[in-house]
Every structure is written in C-alpha cells, then in structure tokens.
A tleap script that builds the chain and sets N, CA, C and O, in Angstrom:
source leaprc.protein.ff14SB
mol = sequence {
  NMET CYS VAL ARG GLU GLY TYR GLY HIE GLU
  VAL SER SER ARG GLY ARG ASP VAL ALA GLU
  LEU LEU ALA GLY GLY ARG THR ASN ARG GLU
  VAL ALA GLN ALA LEU PHE LEU SER CYS ARG
  THR VAL GLN GLU HIE VAL SER LYS ILE LEU
  ARG LYS LEU LYS VAL VAL ALA ARG ARG GLU
  ALA ASP CLEU
}
set mol.1.N position { 82.446 20.495 -7.311 }
set mol.1.CA position { 82.941 19.708 -6.210 }
set mol.1.C position { 83.356 18.337 -6.718 }
set mol.1.O position { 82.623 17.707 -7.480 }
set mol.2.N position { 84.509 17.880 -6.308 }
set mol.2.CA position { 85.046 16.582 -6.705 }
set mol.2.C position { 84.607 15.524 -5.691 }
set mol.2.O position { 84.807 15.685 -4.487 }
set mol.3.N position { 84.022 14.466 -6.179 }
set mol.3.CA position { 83.580 13.382 -5.304 }
set mol.3.C position { 84.456 12.168 -5.570 }
set mol.3.O position { 84.523 11.666 -6.692 }
set mol.4.N position { 85.127 11.703 -4.518 }
set mol.4.CA position { 85.973 10.514 -4.666 }
set mol.4.C position { 85.150 9.263 -4.453 }
set mol.4.O position { 84.263 9.222 -3.599 }
set mol.5.N position { 85.448 8.255 -5.229 }
set mol.5.CA position { 84.809 6.968 -5.022 }
set mol.5.C position { 85.526 6.250 -3.896 }
set mol.5.O position { 86.716 6.474 -3.673 }
set mol.6.N position { 84.821 5.396 -3.192 }
set mol.6.CA position { 85.415 4.635 -2.109 }
set mol.6.C position { 86.330 3.543 -2.633 }
set mol.6.O position { 86.407 3.312 -3.839 }
set mol.7.N position { 87.009 2.884 -1.738 }
set mol.7.CA position { 87.922 1.813 -2.104 }
set mol.7.C position { 87.264 0.448 -2.047 }
set mol.7.O position { 87.912 -0.566 -2.306 }
set mol.8.N position { 85.985 0.412 -1.712 }
set mol.8.CA position { 85.287 -0.867 -1.646 }
set mol.8.C position { 85.913 -1.783 -0.621 }
set mol.8.O position { 86.033 -1.427 0.552 }
set mol.9.N position { 86.310 -2.952 -1.057 }
set mol.9.CA position { 86.913 -3.934 -0.154 }
set mol.9.C position { 88.426 -3.784 -0.066 }
set mol.9.O position { 89.082 -4.515 0.677 }
set mol.10.N position { 88.980 -2.845 -0.814 }
set mol.10.CA position { 90.417 -2.611 -0.822 }
set mol.10.C position { 90.799 -1.592 0.248 }
set mol.10.O position { 90.005 -0.718 0.594 }
set mol.11.N position { 92.000 -1.709 0.761 }
set mol.11.CA position { 92.528 -0.751 1.732 }
set mol.11.C position { 93.155 0.398 0.947 }
set mol.11.O position { 93.860 0.177 -0.038 }
set mol.12.N position { 92.895 1.611 1.386 }
set mol.12.CA position { 93.445 2.784 0.709 }
set mol.12.C position { 94.963 2.816 0.830 }
set mol.12.O position { 95.540 2.083 1.634 }
set mol.13.N position { 95.602 3.653 0.044 }
set mol.13.CA position { 97.057 3.759 0.111 }
set mol.13.C position { 97.494 4.259 1.487 }
set mol.13.O position { 98.508 3.805 2.018 }
set mol.14.N position { 96.740 5.187 2.064 }
set mol.14.CA position { 97.080 5.680 3.399 }
set mol.14.C position { 96.849 4.583 4.431 }
set mol.14.O position { 97.608 4.455 5.392 }
set mol.15.N position { 95.797 3.793 4.226 }
set mol.15.CA position { 95.537 2.655 5.104 }
set mol.15.C position { 96.681 1.649 5.055 }
set mol.15.O position { 97.046 1.063 6.075 }
set mol.16.N position { 97.243 1.452 3.867 }
set mol.16.CA position { 98.400 0.557 3.741 }
set mol.16.C position { 99.599 1.122 4.494 }
set mol.16.O position { 100.350 0.374 5.122 }
set mol.17.N position { 99.781 2.445 4.433 }
set mol.17.CA position { 100.870 3.075 5.196 }
set mol.17.C position { 100.698 2.802 6.692 }
set mol.17.O position { 101.651 2.450 7.388 }
set mol.18.N position { 99.474 2.970 7.166 }
set mol.18.CA position { 99.174 2.731 8.581 }
set mol.18.C position { 99.425 1.264 8.921 }
set mol.18.O position { 100.070 0.962 9.926 }
set mol.19.N position { 98.921 0.357 8.092 }
set mol.19.CA position { 99.076 -1.078 8.349 }
set mol.19.C position { 100.545 -1.488 8.378 }
set mol.19.O position { 100.944 -2.322 9.191 }
set mol.20.N position { 101.343 -0.905 7.498 }
set mol.20.CA position { 102.768 -1.231 7.451 }
set mol.20.C position { 103.463 -0.858 8.767 }
set mol.20.O position { 104.272 -1.623 9.293 }
set mol.21.N position { 103.138 0.314 9.282 }
set mol.21.CA position { 103.747 0.743 10.539 }
set mol.21.C position { 103.244 -0.088 11.712 }
set mol.21.O position { 104.007 -0.405 12.625 }
set mol.22.N position { 101.962 -0.441 11.689 }
set mol.22.CA position { 101.414 -1.298 12.743 }
set mol.22.C position { 102.071 -2.665 12.716 }
set mol.22.O position { 102.352 -3.250 13.762 }
set mol.23.N position { 102.313 -3.172 11.519 }
set mol.23.CA position { 102.958 -4.476 11.386 }
set mol.23.C position { 104.373 -4.443 11.948 }
set mol.23.O position { 104.901 -5.465 12.384 }
set mol.24.N position { 104.979 -3.263 11.934 }
set mol.24.CA position { 106.303 -3.100 12.498 }
set mol.24.C position { 106.299 -2.955 14.004 }
set mol.24.O position { 107.347 -2.764 14.620 }
set mol.25.N position { 105.113 -3.046 14.599 }
set mol.25.CA position { 105.008 -3.013 16.056 }
set mol.25.C position { 104.762 -1.644 16.658 }
set mol.25.O position { 104.823 -1.487 17.878 }
set mol.26.N position { 104.487 -0.653 15.831 }
set mol.26.CA position { 104.241 0.691 16.368 }
set mol.26.C position { 102.835 0.812 16.936 }
set mol.26.O position { 101.904 0.145 16.483 }
set mol.27.N position { 102.702 1.665 17.923 }
set mol.27.CA position { 101.394 1.945 18.515 }
set mol.27.C position { 100.652 2.949 17.630 }
set mol.27.O position { 101.239 3.549 16.730 }
set mol.28.N position { 99.354 3.123 17.899 }
set mol.28.CA position { 98.585 4.121 17.154 }
set mol.28.C position { 99.216 5.502 17.277 }
set mol.28.O position { 99.300 6.245 16.299 }
set mol.29.N position { 99.654 5.837 18.469 }
set mol.29.CA position { 100.265 7.146 18.699 }
set mol.29.C position { 101.549 7.314 17.875 }
set mol.29.O position { 101.790 8.369 17.289 }
set mol.30.N position { 102.356 6.267 17.843 }
set mol.30.CA position { 103.595 6.322 17.063 }
set mol.30.C position { 103.307 6.430 15.572 }
set mol.30.O position { 103.999 7.150 14.851 }
set mol.31.N position { 102.291 5.717 15.113 }
set mol.31.CA position { 101.884 5.802 13.713 }
set mol.31.C position { 101.419 7.223 13.400 }
set mol.31.O position { 101.796 7.797 12.378 }
set mol.32.N position { 100.610 7.776 14.275 }
set mol.32.CA position { 100.111 9.139 14.081 }
set mol.32.C position { 101.261 10.128 13.952 }
set mol.32.O position { 101.248 10.986 13.069 }
set mol.33.N position { 102.241 10.015 14.814 }
set mol.33.CA position { 103.388 10.925 14.771 }
set mol.33.C position { 104.196 10.731 13.492 }
set mol.33.O position { 104.626 11.705 12.874 }
set mol.34.N position { 104.401 9.485 13.096 }
set mol.34.CA position { 105.208 9.193 11.911 }
set mol.34.C position { 104.548 9.691 10.628 }
set mol.34.O position { 105.231 10.132 9.703 }
set mol.35.N position { 103.219 9.620 10.577 }
set mol.35.CA position { 102.495 9.998 9.358 }
set mol.35.C position { 101.850 11.385 9.443 }
set mol.35.O position { 101.126 11.799 8.537 }
set mol.36.N position { 102.120 12.092 10.539 }
set mol.36.CA position { 101.552 13.433 10.745 }
set mol.36.C position { 100.025 13.409 10.686 }
set mol.36.O position { 99.396 14.231 10.018 }
set mol.37.N position { 99.447 12.442 11.404 }
set mol.37.CA position { 97.998 12.290 11.506 }
set mol.37.C position { 97.601 12.429 12.964 }
set mol.37.O position { 98.445 12.352 13.857 }
set mol.38.N position { 96.314 12.635 13.200 }
set mol.38.CA position { 95.825 12.615 14.577 }
set mol.38.C position { 95.646 11.159 15.005 }
set mol.38.O position { 95.516 10.268 14.166 }
set mol.39.N position { 95.641 10.931 16.302 }
set mol.39.CA position { 95.414 9.579 16.822 }
set mol.39.C position { 94.041 9.074 16.387 }
set mol.39.O position { 93.873 7.892 16.086 }
set mol.40.N position { 93.074 9.968 16.357 }
set mol.40.CA position { 91.713 9.588 15.950 }
set mol.40.C position { 91.687 9.121 14.496 }
set mol.40.O position { 90.984 8.167 14.166 }
set mol.41.N position { 92.441 9.779 13.635 }
set mol.41.CA position { 92.499 9.378 12.231 }
set mol.41.C position { 93.120 8.001 12.099 }
set mol.41.O position { 92.652 7.182 11.309 }
set mol.42.N position { 94.165 7.739 12.860 }
set mol.42.CA position { 94.793 6.418 12.843 }
set mol.42.C position { 93.798 5.372 13.335 }
set mol.42.O position { 93.711 4.288 12.759 }
set mol.43.N position { 93.053 5.679 14.383 }
set mol.43.CA position { 92.034 4.750 14.882 }
set mol.43.C position { 91.014 4.426 13.791 }
set mol.43.O position { 90.600 3.276 13.641 }
set mol.44.N position { 90.619 5.433 13.042 }
set mol.44.CA position { 89.663 5.221 11.948 }
set mol.44.C position { 90.254 4.313 10.880 }
set mol.44.O position { 89.572 3.420 10.377 }
set mol.45.N position { 91.509 4.534 10.532 }
set mol.45.CA position { 92.172 3.673 9.547 }
set mol.45.C position { 92.244 2.242 10.054 }
set mol.45.O position { 91.975 1.307 9.301 }
set mol.46.N position { 92.603 2.059 11.322 }
set mol.46.CA position { 92.696 0.715 11.904 }
set mol.46.C position { 91.328 0.036 11.854 }
set mol.46.O position { 91.236 -1.140 11.500 }
set mol.47.N position { 90.282 0.751 12.198 }
set mol.47.CA position { 88.925 0.186 12.163 }
set mol.47.C position { 88.558 -0.266 10.754 }
set mol.47.O position { 88.003 -1.349 10.568 }
set mol.48.N position { 88.867 0.559 9.774 }
set mol.48.CA position { 88.551 0.208 8.382 }
set mol.48.C position { 89.361 -0.989 7.917 }
set mol.48.O position { 88.844 -1.868 7.227 }
set mol.49.N position { 90.636 -1.021 8.298 }
set mol.49.CA position { 91.490 -2.147 7.921 }
set mol.49.C position { 90.941 -3.437 8.515 }
set mol.49.O position { 90.815 -4.439 7.811 }
set mol.50.N position { 90.616 -3.420 9.798 }
set mol.50.CA position { 90.091 -4.617 10.458 }
set mol.50.C position { 88.777 -5.065 9.828 }
set mol.50.O position { 88.556 -6.257 9.614 }
set mol.51.N position { 87.910 -4.106 9.533 }
set mol.51.CA position { 86.624 -4.445 8.910 }
set mol.51.C position { 86.845 -5.085 7.543 }
set mol.51.O position { 86.192 -6.073 7.207 }
set mol.52.N position { 87.753 -4.534 6.762 }
set mol.52.CA position { 87.997 -5.068 5.427 }
set mol.52.C position { 88.680 -6.428 5.469 }
set mol.52.O position { 88.505 -7.238 4.559 }
set mol.53.N position { 89.455 -6.683 6.517 }
set mol.53.CA position { 90.085 -7.996 6.692 }
set mol.53.C position { 89.150 -8.979 7.394 }
set mol.53.O position { 89.471 -10.158 7.545 }
set mol.54.N position { 87.986 -8.476 7.821 }
set mol.54.CA position { 86.966 -9.282 8.492 }
set mol.54.C position { 87.481 -9.929 9.775 }
set mol.54.O position { 87.257 -11.112 10.032 }
set mol.55.N position { 88.182 -9.115 10.575 }
set mol.55.CA position { 88.652 -9.570 11.881 }
set mol.55.C position { 88.174 -8.573 12.929 }
set mol.55.O position { 87.862 -7.422 12.623 }
set mol.56.N position { 88.126 -9.043 14.168 }
set mol.56.CA position { 87.626 -8.206 15.260 }
set mol.56.C position { 88.764 -7.498 15.984 }
set mol.56.O position { 88.654 -6.320 16.324 }
set mol.57.N position { 89.840 -8.208 16.213 }
set mol.57.CA position { 90.945 -7.662 17.002 }
set mol.57.C position { 92.205 -7.499 16.137 }
set mol.57.O position { 92.426 -8.245 15.184 }
set mol.58.N position { 92.993 -6.534 16.487 }
set mol.58.CA position { 94.221 -6.238 15.774 }
set mol.58.C position { 95.159 -7.437 15.720 }
set mol.58.O position { 95.818 -7.664 14.705 }
set mol.59.N position { 95.223 -8.196 16.794 }
set mol.59.CA position { 96.132 -9.341 16.835 }
set mol.59.C position { 95.709 -10.419 15.854 }
set mol.59.O position { 96.534 -11.247 15.466 }
set mol.60.N position { 94.435 -10.434 15.437 }
set mol.60.CA position { 93.942 -11.406 14.462 }
set mol.60.C position { 94.279 -10.989 13.031 }
set mol.60.O position { 94.230 -11.805 12.112 }
set mol.61.N position { 94.620 -9.719 12.853 }
set mol.61.CA position { 94.791 -9.177 11.513 }
set mol.61.C position { 96.116 -9.530 10.864 }
set mol.61.O position { 96.306 -9.263 9.677 }
set mol.62.N position { 97.027 -10.116 11.605 }
set mol.62.CA position { 98.340 -10.455 11.076 }
set mol.62.C position { 99.040 -9.216 10.531 }
set mol.62.O position { 99.633 -9.234 9.452 }
set mol.63.N position { 98.950 -8.118 11.323 }
set mol.63.CA position { 99.599 -6.862 10.931 }
set mol.63.C position { 101.001 -6.817 11.442 }
set mol.63.O position { 101.710 -5.837 11.213 }
savepdb mol mol.pdb
quit
C-alpha cells in the first residue's frame, strides 16, 4: 500500500486549482463542475485552503 505524505502548510496542486477558480469568482458548485469533483470535495478543499491561510471566511482569503 502506498502512503502519501501530507502537504503540511502548503496547499495541494488540486487545492491550487480550486483556489484559482474561486479567485475567478466561481461558486463551489461551478468549481465542482469545472474540475469534475463533488460539491463536498470542493468544500473540503476550501476548508483546507482557509485553514492553511489562517482565515475564517472566504472573503478574508483574498481568493
């Protein structure tokens, strides 16, 4: 079994894809459709991005 190491304080490449689309003004649903992900997966990416940027709300993240 292959075990991947985490990204630590860095955002994953997929997280960067999500952040880029969010910065363009897309909603979670639109991001999910564009990246062929579920809305729940996008929500998880957004949560991780916000946590790593140490902000509470999306509008604070400068996305």
